[in-house]
MIVEX-466769 format. One record per residue (C-alpha): residue number from 1; residue in one letter; x, y, z. Coordinates in nm, 4 decimals, always signed. Example, Ala and Ser with C-alpha at 12.3 -4.5 7.8 and 13.67 -1.06 7.14 Angstrom:
<sites>
1;a;+1.2300;-0.4500;+0.7800
2;s;+1.3670;-0.1060;+0.7140
</sites>
This chain:
<sites>
1;m;-2.8932;-1.6005;-4.3898
2;e;-2.6233;-1.4487;-4.6115
3;p;-2.6303;-1.6527;-4.9337
4;m;-2.3295;-1.7034;-5.1589
5;h;-2.5400;-1.7626;-5.4687
6;t;-2.7967;-1.5547;-5.6535
7;c;-3.1276;-1.6035;-5.8344
8;k;-3.2528;-1.7492;-6.1612
9;l;-3.2963;-1.4062;-6.3214
10;f;-2.9229;-1.3338;-6.2914
11;g;-2.8311;-1.6507;-6.4797
12;a;-3.0835;-1.5797;-6.7547
13;i;-2.9633;-1.2209;-6.8012
14;k;-2.5948;-1.3204;-6.8002
15;t;-2.6584;-1.5852;-7.0651
16;i;-2.8368;-1.3434;-7.2999
17;l;-2.5760;-1.0697;-7.2540
18;g;-2.3126;-1.3091;-7.3877
19;i;-2.4807;-1.3015;-7.7301
20;k;-2.3844;-1.0243;-7.9707
21;n;-2.6612;-0.7714;-8.0344
22;a;-2.9044;-0.9432;-7.7973
23;i;-3.1123;-0.7539;-7.5421
24;p;-3.2947;-0.8937;-7.2389
25;i;-3.6228;-0.7304;-7.1379
26;v;-3.7004;-0.7899;-6.7711
27;h;-4.0780;-0.7925;-6.7308
28;g;-4.0958;-0.6529;-6.3805
29;p;-4.0304;-0.3512;-6.1564
30;v;-3.7444;-0.1196;-6.2453
31;g;-3.5098;-0.2413;-5.9704
32;c;-3.4683;-0.5898;-6.1175
33;a;-3.3084;-0.4529;-6.4341
34;y;-3.1270;-0.1611;-6.2712
35;h;-2.9431;-0.3591;-6.0048
36;m;-2.8466;-0.6384;-6.2445
37;r;-2.7082;-0.3817;-6.4889
38;y;-2.5254;-0.1990;-6.2090
39;l;-2.3657;-0.5191;-6.0780
40;l;-2.2607;-0.6534;-6.4178
41;t;-2.1269;-0.3179;-6.5364
42;l;-1.9280;-0.2754;-6.2148
43;r;-1.7893;-0.6287;-6.2332
44;g;-1.7173;-0.6451;-6.6046
45;g;-1.6095;-0.2856;-6.6606
46;s;-1.8193;-0.2418;-6.9739
47;k;-2.1677;-0.1104;-7.0393
48;v;-2.4458;-0.3666;-7.0688
49;k;-2.7982;-0.3194;-7.2041
50;i;-3.0811;-0.4530;-6.9887
51;c;-3.4285;-0.3157;-7.0602
52;s;-3.7323;-0.3215;-6.8331
53;t;-4.1089;-0.2868;-6.8552
54;q;-4.0831;-0.0874;-6.5289
55;l;-4.4011;-0.2226;-6.3736
56;s;-4.5982;-0.0218;-6.1199
57;q;-4.8063;-0.1573;-5.8323
58;e;-5.1153;-0.1320;-6.0532
59;d;-4.9436;-0.3327;-6.3273
60;v;-4.8559;-0.6094;-6.0846
61;v;-5.2138;-0.6252;-5.9568
62;f;-5.3965;-0.6109;-6.2916
63;g;-5.1334;-0.7405;-6.5366
64;a;-4.9258;-0.5586;-6.7951
65;e;-4.9336;-0.7482;-7.1234
66;k;-4.9873;-0.4287;-7.3231
67;k;-4.6915;-0.2635;-7.1538
68;l;-4.4786;-0.5671;-7.2396
69;k;-4.5857;-0.5566;-7.6058
70;d;-4.5143;-0.1833;-7.6254
71;t;-4.1690;-0.2321;-7.4703
72;i;-4.0823;-0.5121;-7.7135
73;v;-4.1766;-0.2946;-8.0112
74;k;-3.9775;+0.0019;-7.8765
75;v;-3.6673;-0.2089;-7.8095
76;d;-3.6885;-0.3630;-8.1569
77;k;-3.7252;-0.0242;-8.3252
78;y;-3.4691;+0.1710;-8.1199
79;y;-3.1880;-0.0816;-8.0644
80;k;-3.2427;-0.3019;-8.3727
81;p;-3.1248;-0.6166;-8.1917
82;d;-3.0827;-0.9572;-8.3520
83;l;-3.2431;-1.1195;-8.0484
84;i;-3.4828;-1.0062;-7.7758
85;a;-3.5239;-1.2249;-7.4673
86;v;-3.8291;-1.1578;-7.2511
87;l;-3.7559;-1.2640;-6.8935
88;t;-4.0106;-1.2777;-6.6146
89;s;-3.9222;-1.1427;-6.2715
90;c;-4.0540;-1.2545;-5.9325
91;s;-4.3618;-1.0321;-5.9614
92;t;-4.4696;-1.1432;-6.3090
93;s;-4.3981;-1.5081;-6.2320
94;i;-4.6162;-1.4848;-5.9210
95;i;-4.9139;-1.3308;-6.1045
96;g;-4.8726;-1.5778;-6.3902
97;e;-4.8241;-1.3249;-6.6692
98;d;-4.8295;-1.5288;-6.9921
99;v;-4.5162;-1.3906;-7.1568
100;f;-4.4926;-1.6930;-7.3851
101;r;-4.8268;-1.6093;-7.5465
102;v;-4.7275;-1.2435;-7.5799
103;v;-4.4019;-1.3409;-7.7508
104;k;-4.5867;-1.5744;-7.9873
105;e;-4.8395;-1.3041;-8.0783
106;i;-4.5832;-1.0317;-8.1448
107;k;-4.3232;-1.2467;-8.3219
108;n;-4.4293;-1.1408;-8.6719
109;e;-4.4558;-0.7714;-8.5813
110;i;-4.0855;-0.7195;-8.5098
111;n;-3.7597;-0.7744;-8.6952
112;a;-3.5646;-0.9395;-8.4132
113;e;-3.5788;-1.3030;-8.3151
114;i;-3.7611;-1.3277;-7.9826
115;i;-3.7722;-1.5853;-7.7037
116;a;-3.9218;-1.5984;-7.3551
117;v;-3.7803;-1.7521;-7.0377
118;s;-3.9555;-1.7901;-6.7037
119;a;-3.6884;-1.6393;-6.4798
120;g;-3.8576;-1.5330;-6.1574
121;g;-3.5890;-1.5069;-5.8929
122;f;-3.7751;-1.7256;-5.6443
123;e;-3.8113;-2.0077;-5.8994
124;a;-3.4519;-2.1273;-5.8744
125;r;-3.0877;-2.0292;-5.8380
126;q;-2.8669;-1.8784;-6.1063
127;n;-2.7609;-2.2147;-6.2486
128;e;-3.1153;-2.2882;-6.3660
129;g;-3.1309;-1.9421;-6.5185
130;y;-2.8229;-2.0266;-6.7246
131;e;-2.9462;-2.3761;-6.8060
132;d;-3.3068;-2.2882;-6.8972
133;t;-3.1945;-2.0003;-7.1174
134;i;-2.9428;-2.2144;-7.3055
135;m;-3.2053;-2.4859;-7.3507
136;t;-3.4512;-2.2267;-7.4854
137;l;-3.1919;-2.0906;-7.7289
138;i;-3.1182;-2.4411;-7.8540
139;k;-3.4834;-2.5439;-7.8894
140;e;-3.5911;-2.2180;-8.0549
141;l;-3.2945;-2.1395;-8.2790
142;v;-3.0727;-2.4410;-8.3522
143;k;-3.1298;-2.6145;-8.6859
144;p;-2.9900;-2.9382;-8.8323
145;c;-2.6793;-2.8595;-9.0386
146;k;-2.4338;-3.0520;-9.2498
147;k;-2.1314;-3.1422;-9.0382
148;s;-1.8113;-2.9556;-9.1096
149;d;-1.5458;-3.1465;-9.3032
150;k;-1.2844;-2.9790;-9.0833
151;p;-1.2482;-3.0270;-8.7048
152;l;-1.4972;-2.7914;-8.5400
153;i;-1.5968;-2.7630;-8.1739
154;n;-1.8594;-2.5783;-7.9680
155;f;-1.8029;-2.4524;-7.6134
156;i;-2.1246;-2.4960;-7.4127
157;g;-2.1820;-2.3046;-7.0899
158;m;-1.8886;-2.0663;-7.1233
159;y;-2.0065;-1.7251;-7.0014
160;r;-1.6791;-1.5366;-6.9728
161;g;-1.4725;-1.4477;-7.2753
162;g;-1.1785;-1.2110;-7.2602
163;p;-0.8205;-1.3408;-7.2657
164;d;-0.9161;-1.6955;-7.1616
165;l;-1.1379;-1.7557;-7.4622
166;k;-0.8894;-1.5896;-7.6959
167;h;-0.6059;-1.8091;-7.5650
168;l;-0.8018;-2.1339;-7.6015
169;k;-0.9128;-2.0423;-7.9535
170;n;-0.5553;-1.9592;-8.0552
171;e;-0.4191;-2.2852;-7.9154
172;l;-0.6888;-2.4914;-8.0872
173;k;-0.6270;-2.3067;-8.4129
174;k;-0.2606;-2.4156;-8.3988
175;m;-0.3885;-2.7718;-8.3731
176;g;-0.6123;-2.7288;-8.6770
177;i;-0.9348;-2.7129;-8.4755
178;g;-1.1866;-2.4313;-8.5146
179;v;-1.4329;-2.3012;-8.2551
180;n;-1.7773;-2.2858;-8.4147
181;c;-1.9896;-2.1327;-8.1365
182;v;-1.9436;-2.0338;-7.7725
183;l;-2.2722;-2.0534;-7.5808
184;t;-2.2697;-1.7817;-7.4673
185;s;-1.9643;-1.5595;-7.4857
186;g;-1.9413;-1.3437;-7.7932
187;c;-2.1502;-1.5722;-8.0137
188;n;-2.4086;-1.4413;-8.2583
189;i;-2.7462;-1.5648;-8.3809
190;r;-2.6006;-1.7209;-8.6952
191;e;-2.3493;-1.9232;-8.4924
192;i;-2.6254;-2.0465;-8.2599
193;r;-2.8411;-2.1500;-8.5561
194;n;-2.5438;-2.3358;-8.7046
195;l;-2.4430;-2.5017;-8.3773
196;t;-2.4797;-2.8496;-8.5281
197;k;-2.2102;-2.7839;-8.7897
198;a;-1.9575;-2.8727;-8.5199
199;n;-1.8341;-3.2268;-8.4641
200;l;-1.8002;-3.1991;-8.0857
201;n;-1.9383;-3.0083;-7.7863
202;y;-1.7308;-2.9306;-7.4766
203;s;-1.9204;-2.8553;-7.1542
204;f;-1.7613;-2.5754;-6.9516
205;c;-2.0107;-2.5667;-6.6654
206;d;-2.1126;-2.8580;-6.4465
207;i;-2.4317;-2.6879;-6.3267
208;s;-2.5687;-2.5525;-6.6537
209;a;-2.4096;-2.7173;-6.9577
210;i;-2.4449;-3.0924;-6.8985
211;k;-2.8202;-3.0983;-6.9670
212;p;-2.7920;-2.8962;-7.2933
213;s;-2.4998;-3.1155;-7.4030
214;k;-2.7038;-3.4309;-7.3395
215;f;-2.9991;-3.2804;-7.5272
216;l;-2.7805;-3.1987;-7.8280
217;k;-2.6438;-3.5523;-7.8256
218;k;-2.9915;-3.7061;-7.8120
219;k;-3.1489;-3.4806;-8.0759
220;f;-2.8587;-3.4216;-8.3144
221;g;-2.6136;-3.7014;-8.2315
222;m;-2.3451;-3.4569;-8.1138
223;e;-2.0812;-3.6094;-7.8869
224;f;-1.9628;-3.4087;-7.5874
225;i;-1.6822;-3.3963;-7.3309
226;d;-1.7370;-3.2484;-6.9847
227;y;-1.4036;-3.2904;-6.8038
228;p;-1.1492;-3.1514;-6.7313
229;f;-1.1785;-2.7750;-6.7075
230;p;-0.8549;-2.6212;-6.8467
231;i;-0.7120;-2.4554;-6.5337
232;g;-0.3588;-2.5687;-6.4472
233;f;-0.0800;-2.7236;-6.6534
234;n;-0.2032;-3.0813;-6.6124
235;n;-0.5675;-2.9974;-6.6781
236;t;-0.4747;-2.7918;-6.9834
237;y;-0.2783;-3.0866;-7.1215
238;r;-0.5691;-3.3242;-7.0557
239;f;-0.8191;-3.0766;-7.2055
240;f;-0.6333;-3.0444;-7.5349
241;n;-0.5379;-3.4128;-7.5400
242;k;-0.9015;-3.5265;-7.5148
243;i;-1.0006;-3.2981;-7.8011
244;l;-0.7057;-3.4106;-8.0149
245;d;-0.7920;-3.7755;-7.9457
246;f;-1.1524;-3.7184;-8.0514
247;f;-1.0455;-3.5700;-8.3841
248;d;-0.7570;-3.8193;-8.4207
249;i;-0.5106;-3.5348;-8.4805
250;d;-0.1367;-3.5901;-8.4528
251;y;+0.0027;-3.2866;-8.2700
252;p;+0.3195;-3.2470;-8.0566
253;l;+0.1268;-3.1740;-7.7359
254;e;+0.3751;-3.3656;-7.5175
255;k;+0.6559;-3.1421;-7.6427
256;e;+0.4493;-2.8290;-7.5777
257;y;+0.3662;-2.9517;-7.2275
258;a;+0.7332;-3.0296;-7.1551
259;e;+0.8278;-2.6687;-7.2271
260;f;+0.6573;-2.5683;-6.9006
261;k;+0.8461;-2.8192;-6.6827
262;e;+1.1176;-2.5736;-6.5774
263;i;+0.8634;-2.3026;-6.4912
264;k;+0.6505;-2.5549;-6.3029
265;d;+0.9467;-2.6921;-6.1031
266;k;+1.0426;-2.3400;-5.9909
267;l;+0.6843;-2.2696;-5.8867
268;i;+0.6635;-2.5938;-5.6889
269;k;+0.9891;-2.5095;-5.5111
270;n;+0.8475;-2.1739;-5.3982
271;l;+0.4858;-2.2738;-5.3324
272;k;+0.5187;-2.6196;-5.1749
273;g;+0.3292;-2.6462;-4.8471
274;c;+0.1271;-2.3278;-4.8946
275;k;-0.2219;-2.3697;-4.7436
276;v;-0.5044;-2.2636;-4.9751
277;a;-0.8760;-2.1921;-4.9384
278;i;-1.0817;-2.2157;-5.2570
279;i;-1.4147;-2.0323;-5.2732
280;s;-1.5733;-2.0853;-5.6118
281;g;-1.8381;-2.2351;-5.8342
282;p;-1.8268;-2.6125;-5.8863
283;t;-1.6384;-2.6489;-6.2141
284;r;-1.3628;-2.4053;-6.1225
285;a;-1.3407;-2.5349;-5.7652
286;v;-1.2523;-2.8837;-5.8886
287;a;-0.9990;-2.7544;-6.1432
288;l;-0.8372;-2.5142;-5.8955
289;t;-0.8053;-2.7898;-5.6352
290;d;-0.6287;-3.0062;-5.8921
291;f;-0.3993;-2.7186;-5.9887
292;i;-0.2840;-2.6230;-5.6394
293;i;-0.2101;-2.9881;-5.5636
294;e;-0.0099;-2.9996;-5.8881
295;l;+0.1991;-2.7082;-5.7565
296;g;+0.2652;-2.8749;-5.4215
297;m;+0.0196;-2.6614;-5.2253
298;e;-0.2334;-2.7971;-4.9785
299;p;-0.6099;-2.7375;-5.0110
300;v;-0.7384;-2.6888;-4.6561
301;l;-1.0826;-2.5445;-4.7326
302;i;-1.2986;-2.5870;-5.0441
303;s;-1.6233;-2.3906;-5.0558
304;i;-1.8578;-2.4634;-5.3487
305;d;-2.1582;-2.2356;-5.3990
306;l;-2.3655;-2.4856;-5.6017
307;v;-2.3162;-2.8520;-5.6861
308;g;-2.3695;-3.0010;-6.0307
309;e;-2.4336;-3.3529;-6.1515
310;k;-2.0660;-3.4533;-6.1584
311;t;-1.9034;-3.2038;-5.9212
312;l;-1.8389;-3.4271;-5.6208
313;k;-1.7382;-3.7221;-5.8377
314;h;-1.4689;-3.5140;-6.0089
315;l;-1.3563;-3.3576;-5.6792
316;n;-1.3228;-3.7004;-5.5169
317;t;-1.1163;-3.8161;-5.8154
318;v;-0.8785;-3.5211;-5.7689
319;l;-0.8379;-3.5822;-5.3945
320;s;-0.8283;-3.9632;-5.4075
321;n;-0.4606;-3.9811;-5.5046
322;t;-0.3465;-3.7493;-5.2246
323;n;-0.3228;-3.7520;-4.8466
324;f;-0.5075;-3.4211;-4.8206
325;e;-0.8367;-3.4041;-4.6323
326;p;-0.9641;-3.0492;-4.6841
327;e;-1.2870;-2.9337;-4.5267
328;i;-1.5479;-2.9153;-4.8016
329;l;-1.8402;-2.6753;-4.7690
330;i;-2.1357;-2.7407;-4.9982
331;e;-2.3650;-2.4448;-5.0693
332;p;-2.2618;-2.2577;-4.7520
333;d;-2.3680;-1.9109;-4.6519
334;l;-2.1294;-1.6272;-4.5731
335;i;-2.1320;-1.6918;-4.1973
336;q;-2.0212;-2.0544;-4.2396
337;i;-1.7308;-1.9557;-4.4638
338;e;-1.6207;-1.6793;-4.2266
339;k;-1.6229;-1.9191;-3.9312
340;r;-1.4115;-2.1766;-4.1165
341;l;-1.1620;-1.9143;-4.2330
342;k;-1.1308;-1.7874;-3.8776
343;d;-1.0643;-2.1383;-3.7437
344;t;-0.8389;-2.2626;-4.0277
345;d;-0.4740;-2.1902;-4.0999
346;v;-0.4918;-2.0366;-4.4500
347;d;-0.2095;-1.8656;-4.6417
348;i;-0.4102;-1.7534;-4.9444
349;i;-0.7654;-1.7536;-5.0822
350;l;-0.8527;-1.8306;-5.4433
351;g;-1.1881;-1.6712;-5.5159
352;g;-1.3375;-1.3528;-5.6547
353;a;-1.4303;-0.9972;-5.5644
354;n;-1.6832;-1.1267;-5.3117
355;e;-1.3972;-1.2690;-5.1057
356;l;-1.2151;-0.9372;-5.0641
357;s;-1.4015;-0.8770;-4.7378
358;f;-1.2417;-1.1930;-4.5966
359;s;-0.9015;-1.0565;-4.6932
360;f;-0.9611;-0.7341;-4.5013
361;t;-1.1021;-0.9117;-4.1961
362;y;-0.8536;-1.1988;-4.1620
363;k;-0.5499;-1.0456;-4.3374
364;i;-0.5397;-1.3267;-4.5918
365;p;-0.4461;-1.2333;-4.9512
366;v;-0.7046;-1.3090;-5.2207
367;v;-0.6282;-1.4036;-5.5809
368;d;-0.9223;-1.3152;-5.8058
369;v;-0.9682;-1.6094;-6.0424
370;m;-1.3268;-1.5189;-6.1320
371;h;-1.2910;-1.1919;-6.3236
372;g;-1.3630;-1.2174;-6.6960
373;q;-1.0527;-1.0158;-6.7866
374;a;-0.8158;-1.2279;-6.5768
375;k;-0.6042;-1.4997;-6.7377
376;t;-0.7015;-1.8285;-6.5750
377;m;-0.7285;-2.0958;-6.8473
378;g;-0.4786;-2.2784;-7.0619
379;w;-0.1007;-2.2516;-7.0454
380;d;-0.1144;-1.8725;-7.0062
381;g;-0.3699;-1.8939;-6.7270
382;a;-0.1713;-2.1560;-6.5350
383;r;+0.1378;-1.9350;-6.5340
384;e;-0.0621;-1.6253;-6.4430
385;i;-0.2478;-1.7809;-6.1491
386;a;+0.0681;-1.9424;-6.0098
387;r;+0.2742;-1.6248;-6.0383
388;t;-0.0023;-1.4177;-5.8792
389;i;-0.0228;-1.6618;-5.5882
390;l;+0.3559;-1.6452;-5.5455
391;k;+0.3552;-1.2658;-5.5590
392;n;+0.0812;-1.2402;-5.2944
393;i;+0.2462;-1.4893;-5.0612
394;k;+0.5810;-1.3101;-5.0777
395;t;+0.4267;-0.9648;-5.0249
</sites>
């Protein structure tokens, strides 16, 4: 009754907003664009541009292709974007508005690149919005390129930039590896077009990046890695080690990893036995479970909003070498999570802003590991998450 996931339109919008100078046009009533913009601005702390055709009841009944064409032309002229993405909403998906034909007809009348994605909220959950939009970007924009002579990697399905992306790029740069394109967090049209210059793709999302990575391998022969996600000291080591092995680069990663042993030992001493609830998406849930076990903590509840192709396999691998038997909730609603939190001995919750209500109700501290401006990945992220957990437990 109270879902913990959202709709396809959200995923499509979020994917497009990660591209520099790209604007989504939601072909639907005004609320679809307004509430998405309100939510993403509130969560991210920066202004986002989401345009709308602002359909009326009459438009929904009789169709609004002309209004869509007029909006596309206005957006192209006023904002001068590099890319316009026309996204259907529930209403236009239901009436079968042919946005693909409209986009094809108007393509030569505007300066921007333009794509269309069927993104009606009822069609699917947010993961398919992410996935379908990435697939559309690849099919419409990516061209065969000569491979780089230098080690070059793409991040596929990474939707949050900020300090995490900066940290990973800096660490890879020290290793002599460049990041070619991040689909989609701060990338531009040129980088998307030149995606195939890279030698390797790394999938950052189990529910939206595996399919695009497989497609790129089949069509362009691009190898990809999908595990692990670089949260935690061990996972960060494995993440970089897999990439270094692929490129056959000799780098003192063991020495770098060893530098964190003293910090890690102190954290284990203070955190051992702490009972943790993880409420997250699939890729992060697996990585966070691995990390808290690494620090001597016990996962007692793992709630995963959506499950990808390899989610449960990776989670079982993490838990198989332990004696822990946490309760695992797959695609639960809010009521189920609340009931389990009420009945389970939990010292701290790892989640996001959505979990703050649980903190108020059950007096359990929450560490926000979902915010785009929080440090969560790599060596820096491991230290930050662990120290924040320690601080909240001692408070």
